[in-house]
N, C-alpha and C positions, 0 to 999 in steps of 0.2 A: 503495499500501499503505500502511494506518495504522502510525501508531507502532507502535500494540498486533502488530499484525501482524510486524510489521518484527523487534521484539527477542523474539515467539515464535519466528520463523523461526533470527532467529541462535540462540538457545538450543536446538533441536534439532539445528540444524548443529552447533554445539559437542556434542553429546549422541551422533550419529551420527560423526563426526571422533573422538572420544575413544576408542567401540565398538573401533577398529583397535587399541588397544593391548591391548584381550582378545582379539583375532581366535584364532579357534584352529585348529589344525592336529592335533594331536592325537586332536581329543574324539570324537565318534560322534553323527549322527542315531538317533532313537529311536524308535517307531511304537506306538501301547498304541490300543484301543477307544475313546480322547477324542481322537487327533490326535499329531501330529508335536510331539516337545522333541527340546533338544539336552541331551548330557550332557559336559559337558566333560572335559578329561584326570584331573582329581582328583577327580570323582564328582560335583562340585557340579553345578547346572544356571542357566541365566540366567534371568531373574523381572525382569517390571515394566523390562524394557531393550530397545535397541537391541544388535544384535552383527554382527560384521562374522566372513562364517566362510567359509574355504577350503575347498568341499564337498567336491572333487574332488581337490584337492594338488594344483591346478595354475597355483598361484603367484595366482591369481587371488578377492579375497574379492567375495562380494553380502554385502546388508544385511537382515536381518532383525530384527522385532521380537516377545519373548516377553511374552505377558499375567504377570501378575501368580502364577497359579497353572504357571507353566512351558511353558506349550504354545505352538506357536506361529501369530501372527496369521496372516491371508489374506486377500485377497479384502475387505478394508477399508480404511479410510484412520486412520491413527494418528497425532496429533498435527497432522492437515494434511499427513499426509505416505502417499502411499498405498502397498499392496503388493499384489503381486498372488497368481494362484492356487497357485505354489509359494512364497509368502510371501517373494519378494525385492522390495526399496525401485526404486521405477518411478521417471521422471520422464516423463512425457508416453510413456507406453507402454514406454520403453526401459530397459531392468534398469541399474541403479551399481551399477560394481565397482569395487575398488581392490587394486590389486598389491604384492605384496612379493615383497622382493628375494631371499627364500629360502622355493622349495615345503615344506622339508623340516625347517624349521625346529619346534623342540622334539619334535623324532625323534632315534632314536639312531643310526638309518641309513637306506638308501632304501628295502631291504626291507621296511622298518615303514609307509615313504611311500607302497607301493607298493599293501601289503594293504589298506591305509587307503582310498587313492584308491578302490581297487576293490570295497571294501566300502560306501563313500559312492555312488558312482554305479549299486551295483544296488538299493539301496534308494530310490535319487531316480528312479531307470528312467531315467537319462542314458547310460546304457553303449551304448543304442542311438539312432535320431536318430526315431522312431518313439514313442516314451515306450510301448513297451512292455513288460510283465513279464519278467523272465526267467525262464524253466524249468529248465532246468539249466549246470550251469557247472563248466567243468574247469582245474584249477589244476596247473601243469608251469615249473619250471626248465629252460626250453629252450635256452638256452646257456650255462649252467652259468655263471653269475655269482654264484648267494648269492639273487638277487630272481626271485618267481617273473612267469609271465607267466600270461594266461586267457581261455579261450575261454570264449562267451557265446550260447546260445542262447534264442527265446522261447518262450512258449506257447501263439500262434499256429498252432500246427499245422507239420509236416513241410510242404503243401502253399504256406505263406503263412510263411516260416520269416525270422526275421533275428536275424542272428547277427555277433558283435563281434570281432575278438581285441585283446587289451589288454595290453598293455607300460610299463614306467615307464622311463625315461631321465632326464638332467639336466636336460629342462628341464620334464619332469612328468608327467604322465597322458597316453597317445597310443591311438590305435585305430584298428583298420582292419576298417571294415563291410562286410559280405558280406548276401545276402539272400536269401531265395524258396528256391533249390534249392544255394547250395553254403555250406559251414561248416568252418573246421576243425577239423577229427578225429583228426589224426594229426601226431605229431614223430617226428626225427632228435635227438635230444641230442646226440648222439658228432658231430654232422656242422651243427646248429643250422638244420635245416630244418623248416620246419611244411607239413602236407597239406590242401590244401583239398578235400573230396570234395562229391560230389552227391547229394541224398537222391534224385532220381528222375531218369525219363529217363538216358541213356547215360551211364555210371559213368564217368566222367573225372575222372582223379586231378590236380591241378595241383600242383608243389611251389614251393614260397617259399623263399629263404635267407632267416634271418632275422639282423636285426643290430639293438639296441637304438637303437644314434644315426643309422641309416635307416630301419629297418623291416622290412617284406617285398618283395623284390624276387624276380618272378617268374623261375624258371628253365626253366621247361617243364613239359607237359601230355600224358598218354599215356590211351590206354586197350585195356584187353588183353583184349577181349574176341573181339578177332575174331581174334587170336594172329598179328600182323602184325609181322616181322622187328624194323623201325621204331621200334614202340610195343614190345617188350621191351627193345631196346638203352637209351631212355629211362628205361623200369627200371630197369635195370640200374646205370646210370647214378646215378641220384639216389635210387629207391623202396626199395630193398634193404634200409634200416636202417628203413624204417614201421613205429611203433609206435603202438597205437590211446591216445590219451588218457582217464582215467576219469573221468564225467561223474559229476555229485551232481545229485539238486534242488539248486533255489534257495529251501530254507526258511530262516527264523529260527536255527532251530542250526543246519545248515551255515553259513549266513555269520558267525555268531559263533565258531564250531569254525576252521572254514579260515581268515578272513582275521580274526584276535586277532594282536596284535604280529605279528611277519613274516611272521604267513602260513605256513600246510601244504601241502601239495602233494597233489589227490588221488591223483596214482598216474599212474603211465603201463605200458602191458600191453606182452605179448610180441611179437615182430613177425606182423606181419600176412601175412596169406596175401595172394599178389598178386593172387588173380582174386576174393577179396571184396571 
């Protein structure tokens, strides 16, 4: 490496490291017809600079470059450093990450951190492993601790659907993914139980105990269509408090409305008919 390139690498390395001092937890990604840009929590936006951003509020940030007009660079080389199709700085194809000691730094509560995390994974499609768009989402406080949980379904159609149940705990954003025919449709907040239904085939219901520290733990499954006593007993034990979650379309307006501040519940309905 020539002295000139070495000096340039040192300067860029310092710039990338210094960007950590303005790493954002409470800001928001924004998308318009020109591309992605980032709004800081004070209303400003980065321009002509590198910036570390913890987009899903998991305590780990990725580094992005923003052009002088504020739009994020992607699939390009900036000052000799490569950014991928998601705008993240990569070395030999590996996304570079930087850890932070507190994932909720800059936020007044874990509820705010959860809402910000949900918002960002909906924007960047990382709420699921396939990178597909969200079609609908539901928000409810399943265990009555003041922090919302979220169920998201994709726009792939009911025969090839992706569903994720997302929740937030002391280590950051957590996710349980379902697919194709299963999705979190209902809950019993009185007993912190989540119900996974099937969209086609045999109408099996699975009941999961929910705890933010351990996630979802399967309790039992049942099918009431054949009227068997043992199936009815399972329903009586776990399913009598089942209430449908209210899903809303994953539009920009709904994401802004329900996932600002500490978030707003989309709602939870009445007790569900056991035969439905």
